[in-house]
KOLZARO-394846 format. One line per 5 residues: number of its first residue (from 1); their letters; for each residue x, y, z of N, C-alpha, C. Coordinates in Angstrom, 3 decimals. Layout:
N
NUM) A) X Y Z X Y Z X Y Z ~ ...
# end
This chain:
231
1) MEISN) -61.557 47.968 -15.816 -60.101 47.916 -15.628 -59.430 47.672 -16.962 ~ -58.392 48.422 -17.249 -57.635 48.257 -18.480 -56.590 47.164 -18.280 ~ -56.704 46.089 -19.045 -55.785 44.972 -18.843 -54.765 44.848 -19.962 ~ -54.798 45.745 -20.936 -53.862 45.627 -22.047 -52.446 46.010 -21.630 ~ -52.319 46.981 -20.725 -50.996 47.438 -20.351 -50.115 46.346 -19.752
6) PEQTL) -50.571 45.608 -18.735 -49.690 44.565 -18.200 -49.388 43.483 -19.215 ~ -50.331 43.172 -20.081 -50.052 42.176 -21.108 -48.961 42.666 -22.048 ~ -48.997 43.919 -22.390 -47.995 44.475 -23.294 -46.628 44.555 -22.633 ~ -46.569 45.042 -21.409 -45.278 45.188 -20.741 -44.692 43.844 -20.337 ~ -45.551 42.879 -20.054 -45.086 41.530 -19.725 -44.778 40.703 -20.967
11) SYIFK) -45.241 41.162 -22.125 -45.115 40.400 -23.380 -45.752 39.027 -23.241 ~ -46.913 39.011 -22.598 -47.671 37.768 -22.463 -49.157 38.090 -22.615 ~ -49.833 37.382 -23.504 -51.254 37.575 -23.727 -52.021 36.422 -23.083 ~ -52.939 36.760 -22.210 -53.708 35.748 -21.487 -54.803 35.145 -22.369 ~ -54.908 33.847 -22.279 -56.051 33.164 -22.903 -57.287 33.343 -22.040
16) DKSLL) -57.094 33.243 -20.719 -58.180 33.434 -19.761 -57.979 34.778 -19.070 ~ -58.671 35.802 -19.562 -58.490 37.152 -19.039 -58.926 37.267 -17.571 ~ -59.792 36.369 -17.137 -60.266 36.456 -15.755 -59.141 36.208 -14.762 ~ -58.131 35.442 -15.152 -56.994 35.197 -14.269 -56.215 36.490 -14.031 ~ -56.030 37.267 -15.081 -55.349 38.544 -14.921 -56.172 39.496 -14.068
21) SEACR) -57.474 39.500 -14.286 -58.342 40.359 -13.480 -58.245 39.999 -12.006 ~ -58.269 38.700 -11.706 -58.161 38.263 -10.317 -56.810 38.644 -9.726 ~ -55.757 38.522 -10.509 -54.415 38.835 -10.024 -54.267 40.313 -9.678 ~ -55.063 41.158 -10.318 -54.983 42.602 -10.089 -56.023 43.112 -9.091 ~ -56.746 42.198 -8.463 -57.843 42.587 -7.581 -57.429 42.476 -6.110
26) HSSFV) -57.290 43.612 -5.462 -56.868 43.652 -4.066 -58.040 43.343 -3.139 ~ -57.731 42.836 -1.966 -58.773 42.464 -1.004 -59.635 43.658 -0.603 ~ -59.067 44.862 -0.610 -59.838 46.047 -0.242 -60.977 46.294 -1.226 ~ -60.754 45.981 -2.486 -61.804 46.134 -3.498 -62.896 45.082 -3.292 ~ -62.478 43.853 -3.033 -63.438 42.771 -2.803 -64.302 43.065 -1.588
31) NEHPL) -63.693 43.577 -0.536 -64.443 43.882 0.692 -65.491 44.958 0.483 ~ -65.252 45.853 -0.470 -66.212 46.920 -0.738 -67.309 46.495 -1.723 ~ -67.181 45.287 -2.285 -68.173 44.783 -3.238 -68.582 43.365 -2.849 ~ -69.149 43.210 -1.656 -69.444 41.859 -1.130 -70.492 41.103 -1.943 ~ -71.338 41.787 -2.672 -72.413 41.108 -3.401 -71.976 40.602 -4.774
36) QNLRD) -70.783 40.942 -5.187 -70.329 40.550 -6.521 -69.632 39.189 -6.550 ~ -69.441 38.598 -5.369 -68.826 37.269 -5.286 -67.470 37.231 -5.994 ~ -66.634 38.220 -5.694 -65.324 38.321 -6.318 -64.264 37.650 -5.450 ~ -63.189 37.258 -6.069 -62.058 36.671 -5.353 -60.867 37.612 -5.460 ~ -60.207 37.869 -4.327 -59.034 38.739 -4.365 -57.801 37.950 -4.820
41) NERLE) -56.670 38.623 -4.868 -55.478 38.005 -5.458 -54.581 37.291 -4.452 ~ -55.059 37.095 -3.227 -54.176 36.536 -2.197 -53.801 35.082 -2.463 ~ -54.731 34.288 -2.974 -54.398 32.896 -3.284 -53.380 32.825 -4.433 ~ -53.562 33.668 -5.427 -52.607 33.695 -6.531 -51.244 34.192 -6.053 ~ -51.241 35.144 -5.143 -49.975 35.640 -4.595 -49.222 34.521 -3.893
46) FLGDA) -49.942 33.671 -3.175 -49.334 32.527 -2.491 -48.636 31.608 -3.496 ~ -49.313 31.306 -4.597 -48.735 30.430 -5.611 -47.596 31.128 -6.344 ~ -47.792 32.394 -6.668 -46.767 33.134 -7.393 -45.469 33.253 -6.625 ~ -45.551 33.391 -5.319 -44.355 33.452 -4.484 -43.499 32.202 -4.677 ~ -44.149 31.046 -4.721 -43.423 29.785 -4.905 -42.812 29.703 -6.306
51) VVNLV) -43.561 30.134 -7.307 -43.066 30.069 -8.683 -41.870 30.995 -8.876 ~ -41.958 32.219 -8.365 -40.862 33.169 -8.505 -39.609 32.653 -7.809 ~ -39.762 32.136 -6.603 -38.603 31.615 -5.882 -37.965 30.437 -6.604 ~ -38.793 29.571 -7.170 -38.269 28.413 -7.903 -37.468 28.867 -9.120 ~ -38.029 29.768 -9.907 -37.358 30.200 -11.136 -36.090 30.981 -10.826
56) VGHLL) -36.156 31.901 -9.868 -34.969 32.672 -9.516 -33.880 31.755 -8.965 ~ -34.269 30.763 -8.184 -33.296 29.787 -7.701 -32.634 29.048 -8.847 ~ -33.422 28.650 -9.829 -32.887 27.965 -11.013 -31.903 28.871 -11.756 ~ -32.283 30.129 -11.952 -31.427 31.066 -12.679 -30.113 31.317 -11.935 ~ -30.190 31.405 -10.610 -28.972 31.622 -9.825 -28.042 30.416 -9.887
61) MKAYS) -28.601 29.219 -9.803 -27.772 28.011 -9.896 -27.077 27.930 -11.246 ~ -27.783 28.339 -12.283 -27.215 28.316 -13.632 -26.118 29.367 -13.788 ~ -26.337 30.553 -13.220 -25.384 31.650 -13.377 -24.164 31.499 -12.470 ~ -24.353 30.883 -11.301 -23.281 30.752 -10.313 -23.099 29.285 -9.948 ~ -22.500 28.543 -10.851 -22.420 27.088 -10.691 -21.501 26.659 -9.552
66) DLPEG) -20.631 27.562 -9.103 -19.663 27.177 -8.075 -20.025 27.660 -6.673 ~ -21.098 28.439 -6.551 -21.435 28.979 -5.237 -22.159 27.945 -4.374 ~ -21.899 27.949 -3.064 -22.584 27.021 -2.159 -24.024 27.440 -1.917 ~ -24.766 26.531 -1.315 -26.195 26.752 -1.082 -26.456 27.999 -0.255 ~ -25.647 28.209 0.777 -25.882 29.352 1.647 -25.783 30.677 0.916
71) ELSRM) -24.786 30.800 0.042 -24.610 32.037 -0.715 -25.735 32.224 -1.717 ~ -26.152 31.117 -2.365 -27.270 31.191 -3.303 -28.552 31.617 -2.588 ~ -28.745 31.108 -1.391 -29.935 31.471 -0.620 -29.940 32.954 -0.287 ~ -28.780 33.488 0.084 -28.693 34.919 0.396 -28.949 35.765 -0.847 ~ -28.411 35.311 -1.962 -28.633 36.047 -3.210 -30.104 36.049 -3.582
76) RANLV) -30.749 34.894 -3.453 -32.167 34.823 -3.794 -32.990 35.697 -2.855 ~ -32.644 35.698 -1.587 -33.380 36.537 -0.633 -33.254 38.014 -0.992 ~ -32.079 38.423 -1.489 -31.891 39.810 -1.891 -32.630 40.152 -3.179 ~ -32.819 39.151 -4.016 -33.518 39.374 -5.276 -35.025 39.309 -5.124 ~ -35.491 38.334 -4.348 -36.935 38.114 -4.205 -37.383 38.683 -2.868
81) NETQL) -37.458 39.993 -2.792 -37.961 40.643 -1.592 -38.976 41.692 -2.007 ~ -39.661 42.232 -1.040 -40.759 43.150 -1.325 -40.310 44.371 -2.128 ~ -39.189 44.945 -1.739 -38.718 46.146 -2.426 -38.370 45.864 -3.881 ~ -37.664 44.757 -4.098 -37.255 44.401 -5.456 -38.460 44.088 -6.330 ~ -39.382 43.286 -5.801 -40.567 42.922 -6.575 -41.435 44.140 -6.856
86) AGIAR) -41.539 45.033 -5.890 -42.318 46.255 -6.109 -41.686 47.113 -7.196 ~ -40.353 47.149 -7.234 -39.673 47.899 -8.274 -39.961 47.345 -9.656 ~ -39.968 46.020 -9.760 -40.302 45.378 -11.036 -41.743 45.707 -11.413 ~ -42.636 45.640 -10.426 -44.048 45.952 -10.685 -44.210 47.382 -11.179 ~ -43.449 48.305 -10.620 -43.530 49.705 -11.073 -43.063 49.829 -12.521
91) NLHIG) -41.979 49.148 -12.859 -41.487 49.194 -14.230 -42.509 48.649 -15.215 ~ -43.319 47.705 -14.749 -44.343 47.098 -15.603 -45.666 47.859 -15.544 ~ -45.714 48.921 -14.749 -46.922 49.748 -14.599 -48.118 48.936 -14.079 ~ -47.825 47.984 -13.209 -48.881 47.150 -12.649 -49.812 47.962 -11.754 ~ -49.276 48.955 -11.081 -50.109 49.772 -10.204 -51.283 50.413 -10.922
96) DCLQL) -51.106 50.738 -12.197 -52.180 51.382 -12.955 -53.363 50.453 -13.179 ~ -53.138 49.167 -13.054 -54.176 48.182 -13.398 -54.827 47.541 -12.175 ~ -54.425 47.962 -10.975 -54.943 47.338 -9.769 -56.368 47.793 -9.462 ~ -57.170 46.870 -8.992 -58.494 47.187 -8.460 -58.350 47.324 -6.949 ~ -58.513 48.533 -6.466 -58.338 48.821 -5.045 -59.601 49.422 -4.464
101) GKGEI) -59.754 49.260 -3.168 -60.845 49.915 -2.471 -60.584 51.409 -2.350 ~ -61.605 52.157 -2.023 -61.482 53.616 -1.954 -60.435 54.045 -0.934 ~ -60.393 53.335 0.186 -59.432 53.690 1.223 -57.995 53.541 0.740 ~ -57.712 52.440 0.038 -56.363 52.218 -0.478 -56.016 53.220 -1.572 ~ -56.986 53.580 -2.370 -56.736 54.581 -3.405 -56.366 55.912 -2.772
106) QTQGR) -57.086 56.288 -1.716 -56.838 57.567 -1.052 -55.480 57.601 -0.351 ~ -55.001 56.442 0.070 -53.709 56.384 0.754 -52.585 55.940 -0.181 ~ -52.777 56.183 -1.468 -51.743 55.896 -2.483 -51.370 54.417 -2.530 ~ -52.393 53.578 -2.486 -52.156 52.143 -2.509 -51.452 51.651 -3.753 ~ -51.612 52.347 -4.846 -50.966 51.929 -6.090 -49.445 52.073 -6.039
111) EKNSI) -48.949 52.775 -5.019 -47.508 52.962 -4.871 -46.937 52.199 -3.683 ~ -47.769 51.481 -2.963 -47.281 50.754 -1.786 -46.505 49.508 -2.211 ~ -45.316 49.347 -1.639 -44.484 48.198 -1.985 -45.190 46.876 -1.757 ~ -45.888 46.759 -0.625 -46.514 45.482 -0.296 -47.584 45.102 -1.315 ~ -48.387 46.060 -1.719 -49.450 45.787 -2.685 -48.871 45.472 -4.059
116) LADAF) -47.871 46.223 -4.466 -47.262 46.001 -5.773 -46.540 44.664 -5.843 ~ -45.791 44.328 -4.799 -45.059 43.062 -4.791 -46.028 41.879 -4.832 ~ -47.077 41.957 -4.033 -48.077 40.879 -4.018 -48.761 40.754 -5.379 ~ -49.043 41.875 -6.008 -49.704 41.848 -7.312 -48.801 41.231 -8.371 ~ -47.513 41.553 -8.319 -46.588 40.942 -9.281 -46.568 39.431 -9.129
121) EAIIA) -46.471 38.951 -7.887 -46.463 37.504 -7.664 -47.782 36.879 -8.100 ~ -48.888 37.577 -7.863 -50.191 37.064 -8.283 -50.272 36.964 -9.804 ~ -49.727 37.938 -10.500 -49.732 37.905 -11.960 -48.861 36.772 -12.483 ~ -47.742 36.521 -11.834 -46.900 35.393 -12.229 -47.667 34.088 -12.070 ~ -48.403 33.951 -10.967 -49.218 32.749 -10.769 -50.287 32.641 -11.850
126) AIYLD) -50.874 33.766 -12.212 -51.894 33.762 -13.259 -51.298 33.299 -14.584 ~ -50.091 33.745 -14.885 -49.411 33.296 -16.105 -49.118 31.805 -16.039 ~ -48.675 31.360 -14.872 -48.391 29.931 -14.672 -49.633 29.081 -14.912 ~ -50.764 29.525 -14.385 -52.014 28.761 -14.555 -52.545 28.866 -15.984 ~ -52.303 29.993 -16.606 -52.842 30.232 -17.943 -51.983 29.597 -19.037
131) GGFSA) -50.666 29.684 -18.881 -49.783 29.230 -19.954 -48.779 28.172 -19.575 ~ -48.775 27.766 -18.298 -47.852 26.724 -17.874 -46.539 27.278 -17.335 ~ -45.709 26.362 -16.853 -44.457 26.752 -16.211 -43.513 27.447 -17.182 ~ -43.449 26.988 -18.408 -42.543 27.572 -19.383 -42.850 29.050 -19.611 ~ -44.130 29.381 -19.697 -44.522 30.781 -19.899 -44.125 31.628 -18.697
136) AFTVI) -44.386 31.116 -17.495 -44.013 31.849 -16.292 -42.494 32.003 -16.193 ~ -41.776 30.955 -16.526 -40.313 30.987 -16.490 -39.781 32.089 -17.398 ~ -40.323 32.182 -18.604 -39.858 33.177 -19.574 -40.072 34.594 -19.064 ~ -41.242 34.845 -18.487 -41.545 36.190 -17.985 -40.632 36.534 -16.808 ~ -40.464 35.608 -15.886 -39.612 35.867 -14.721 -38.168 36.070 -15.142
141) ERQFA) -37.686 35.221 -16.037 -36.300 35.357 -16.498 -36.073 36.712 -17.150 ~ -37.034 37.171 -17.913 -36.906 38.466 -18.580 -36.796 39.601 -17.559 ~ -37.536 39.490 -16.468 -37.540 40.556 -15.470 -36.315 40.515 -14.554 ~ -35.767 39.326 -14.319 -34.669 39.204 -13.360 -33.300 39.080 -14.008 ~ -33.254 38.881 -15.318 -31.962 38.667 -15.975 -31.008 39.821 -15.724
146) QFIQS) -31.545 41.043 -15.670 -30.698 42.226 -15.479 -30.028 42.239 -14.118 ~ -30.610 41.542 -13.142 -30.051 41.529 -11.796 -29.118 40.346 -11.566 ~ -29.299 39.290 -12.340 -28.501 38.079 -12.127 -27.287 38.136 -13.037 ~ -26.339 38.978 -12.658 -25.100 39.152 -13.403 -23.957 39.123 -12.400 ~ -22.887 38.476 -12.788 -21.764 38.354 -11.854 -21.185 39.701 -11.465
151) DASPC) -21.239 40.662 -12.374 -20.655 41.969 -12.092 -21.585 42.866 -11.314 ~ -22.847 42.462 -11.171 -23.811 43.321 -10.479 -24.658 42.512 -9.522 ~ -24.076 41.464 -9.000 -24.809 40.601 -8.087 -25.153 41.332 -6.808 ~ -26.381 41.111 -6.266 -26.751 41.805 -5.043 -26.240 41.137 -3.782 ~ -25.525 40.026 -3.906 -25.119 39.311 -2.693 -24.021 40.083 -1.967
156) SSHDY) -23.846 39.770 -0.710 -22.939 40.527 0.132 -21.504 40.472 -0.361 ~ -21.098 39.325 -0.934 -19.727 39.194 -1.377 -19.431 40.090 -2.574 ~ -20.469 40.632 -3.225 -20.291 41.521 -4.359 -20.722 42.944 -4.016 ~ -20.706 43.307 -2.748 -21.042 44.671 -2.349 -19.781 45.510 -2.481 ~ -19.477 45.899 -3.711 -18.233 46.597 -3.999 -18.195 47.976 -3.362
161) KSQIQ) -19.341 48.615 -3.208 -19.370 49.936 -2.597 -18.865 49.879 -1.155 ~ -19.310 48.873 -0.423 -18.847 48.733 0.959 -17.364 48.395 1.008 ~ -16.938 47.526 0.092 -15.530 47.111 0.077 -14.602 48.303 -0.181 ~ -14.935 49.106 -1.187 -14.035 50.210 -1.521 -14.089 51.307 -0.460 ~ -15.267 51.507 0.148 -15.347 52.525 1.191 -14.503 52.140 2.397
166) ELVQF) -14.573 50.873 2.798 -13.761 50.419 3.925 -12.271 50.554 3.616 ~ -11.903 50.241 2.372 -10.499 50.284 1.976 -9.945 51.701 2.010 ~ -10.667 52.653 1.400 -10.127 54.019 1.307 -10.290 54.789 2.612 ~ -11.305 54.459 3.375 -11.455 55.116 4.676 -10.276 54.763 5.577 ~ -9.870 53.519 5.516 -8.762 53.059 6.366 -7.433 53.645 5.899
171) SHKTI) -7.214 53.679 4.576 -5.911 54.074 4.052 -5.762 55.567 3.821 ~ -6.849 56.225 3.360 -6.737 57.636 2.972 -7.661 58.560 3.747 ~ -8.402 58.011 4.683 -9.327 58.816 5.483 -10.278 59.637 4.608 ~ -10.767 59.020 3.573 -11.690 59.688 2.660 -12.787 58.710 2.274 ~ -13.766 59.189 1.514 -14.842 58.315 1.058 -15.060 58.538 -0.439
176) PIYQV) -15.538 57.527 -1.149 -15.816 57.682 -2.583 -17.004 58.617 -2.800 ~ -16.981 59.321 -3.915 -18.078 60.198 -4.315 -18.728 59.616 -5.571 ~ -20.048 59.422 -5.519 -20.784 58.852 -6.652 -21.723 59.904 -7.232 ~ -21.922 59.814 -8.528 -22.976 60.595 -9.157 -23.451 59.865 -10.412 ~ -24.759 59.894 -10.621 -25.334 59.319 -11.828 -25.261 60.382 -12.912
181) IQEHG) -24.524 60.094 -13.967 -24.256 61.110 -14.980 -25.081 60.929 -16.250 ~ -25.760 59.794 -16.368 -26.537 59.575 -17.587 -27.575 58.490 -17.343 ~ -28.699 58.608 -18.027 -29.683 57.544 -18.054 -30.357 57.564 -19.414 ~ -30.634 56.379 -19.922 -31.262 56.317 -21.236 -32.144 55.078 -21.322 ~ -33.048 55.097 -22.276 -33.997 54.002 -22.449 -35.375 54.378 -21.953
186) PDHDK) -36.386 53.567 -22.282 -37.758 53.847 -21.839 -37.892 53.675 -20.331 ~ -38.960 54.210 -19.768 -39.154 54.192 -18.318 -39.115 52.784 -17.744 ~ -39.643 51.815 -18.482 -39.710 50.447 -17.944 -38.417 49.662 -18.173 ~ -37.441 50.268 -18.869 -36.198 49.539 -19.163 -35.030 50.521 -19.256 ~ -34.834 51.325 -18.239 -33.775 52.331 -18.247 -32.409 51.701 -17.957
191) TFVAQ) -31.383 52.333 -18.464 -30.002 51.996 -18.137 -29.337 53.245 -17.584 ~ -28.636 53.087 -16.477 -28.012 54.220 -15.804 -26.481 54.122 -15.913 ~ -25.839 55.270 -15.966 -24.380 55.352 -15.950 -23.971 56.159 -14.722 ~ -23.119 55.582 -13.893 -22.672 56.234 -12.661 -21.166 56.456 -12.710 ~ -20.734 57.508 -12.061 -19.309 57.845 -11.974 -18.887 57.812 -10.517
196) IDVCG) -17.702 57.271 -10.269 -17.125 57.288 -8.932 -15.814 58.055 -8.985 ~ -15.606 58.929 -8.009 -14.342 59.640 -7.827 -13.771 59.208 -6.488 ~ -12.569 58.650 -6.527 -11.970 58.155 -5.290 -10.454 58.156 -5.424 ~ -9.784 58.784 -4.488 -8.319 58.781 -4.431 -7.679 59.211 -5.754 ~ -8.268 60.215 -6.396 -7.718 60.709 -7.645 -8.061 59.882 -8.869
201) LQAYG) -8.836 58.851 -8.684 -9.243 57.991 -9.791 -10.713 58.226 -10.127 ~ -11.055 57.948 -11.387 -12.439 57.978 -11.833 -12.755 56.663 -12.545 ~ -13.951 56.180 -12.300 -14.408 54.982 -13.003 -15.897 55.131 -13.274 ~ -16.358 54.411 -14.269 -17.750 54.516 -14.691 -18.380 53.127 -14.710 ~ -19.639 53.091 -14.305 -20.361 51.811 -14.301 -21.746 51.972 -14.885
206) TGKSK) -22.296 50.885 -15.356 -23.647 50.887 -15.910 -24.499 49.847 -15.198 ~ -25.801 50.052 -15.230 -26.712 49.103 -14.608 -28.145 49.479 -14.865 ~ -29.035 48.550 -14.555 -30.457 48.769 -14.771 -31.117 49.527 -13.629 ~ -30.330 49.891 -12.640 -30.793 50.770 -11.571 -29.608 51.646 -11.180 ~ -29.883 52.731 -10.476 -28.797 53.607 -10.036 -27.854 52.860 -9.104
211) KMAEQ) -28.428 52.038 -8.246 -27.613 51.271 -7.300 -26.690 50.303 -8.021 ~ -27.226 49.624 -9.047 -26.408 48.676 -9.796 -25.297 49.391 -10.557 ~ -25.611 50.574 -11.108 -24.585 51.338 -11.818 -23.476 51.767 -10.866 ~ -23.835 52.183 -9.665 -22.832 52.579 -8.677 -21.997 51.380 -8.245 ~ -22.635 50.229 -8.083 -21.893 49.014 -7.731 -20.890 48.663 -8.828
216) DAARK) -21.305 48.804 -10.073 -20.415 48.489 -11.193 -19.245 49.460 -11.227 ~ -19.512 50.736 -10.979 -18.441 51.727 -10.932 -17.473 51.434 -9.784 ~ -18.024 51.073 -8.632 -17.184 50.745 -7.481 -16.314 49.530 -7.768 ~ -16.892 48.529 -8.442 -16.126 47.325 -8.789 -14.928 47.684 -9.668 ~ -15.177 48.530 -10.678 -14.100 48.894 -11.601 -13.036 49.726 -10.904
221) ALNMI) -13.459 50.637 -10.033 -12.495 51.446 -9.292 -11.666 50.580 -8.351 ~ -12.313 49.619 -7.717 -11.607 48.712 -6.814 -10.554 47.915 -7.570 ~ -10.911 47.458 -8.766 -9.942 46.723 -9.584 -8.770 47.612 -9.992 ~ -9.044 48.875 -10.313 -7.985 49.811 -10.690 -7.035 50.048 -9.520 ~ -7.606 50.223 -8.349 -6.791 50.479 -7.166 -5.890 49.288 -6.868
226) RKNDN) -6.459 48.092 -6.924 -5.679 46.892 -6.616 -4.619 46.626 -7.680 ~ -4.978 46.880 -8.927 -4.034 46.651 -10.024 -2.846 47.602 -9.948 ~ -3.147 48.863 -9.654 -2.099 49.887 -9.605 -1.393 49.942 -8.269 ~ -1.961 49.212 -7.289 -1.396 49.183 -5.943 -1.215 50.594 -5.389 ~ -2.282 51.417 -5.635 -2.218 52.798 -5.176 -2.451 52.959 -3.684
231) L) -3.077 51.931 -3.071 -3.394 52.068 -1.657 -2.547 51.123 -0.836
# end
C-alpha cells in the first residue's frame, strides 16, 4: 500500500506508520486475510468520530460566538456527516490508499461514501494517537475552515438559495437560474465561481464547492434585491 499520498495531502508525516496502515484497512480486507492477525480501522473510526466532532464544535463556537447551542448543533450535524466527510476524503485521495477486500473493490468500494467517511475519521484518530490533539486539530481545521464561514454556512438559517427562491416565486412567479462559470485550483483544493440570474439581476459567488458558490451567489443576489427593494 502506498502511504505517501495521504501524508502529503494531509500535510502530516506519521512517526508510527502502522497507525496509518490500520486507519486505511477496511474490515473486508481483514476478513479475507484471517491468518495475518490484522486489525481493521473500525476502532480508530470510533475514536476519530469523537475527535472530529470535538474540533468542529470548537471551531463553530469560535466562529459563531453569538449562536445558541441548538443552532450550533445543527451546523455541526451538517458539517460532520457521511457525505461531507466522504467529500473531504475524496479531495485527499484517501480512496487510493484503502486496503479493501476483493468484493469491495469489485463494487467500487473506494468510491463509497460510508467507507471513505469512516476512513477519514480513522485517519484523524491515527493522527491524534501519533501526534496528539494539537496535530489532529490542525489537520481538521485545515479541512473544515473552508466550510466554517459566515457567508457560506451550511446551517438552515443561511440557506440563501431557498430564501431567494421562495421570495421570487411568490412575487414574480419565477425561479433563479444558476450556472457554474469558472473553476480553478488543483483537484484537492478547487474554487468555484457561480452565477445567478434572477428578476433581471445577476450576481456571482465563490466557494470551495459548487453548492457553496451557488449559496454565495444567492446571498449576494438576495442582498441586492432587498437593498434595491425590487420585489
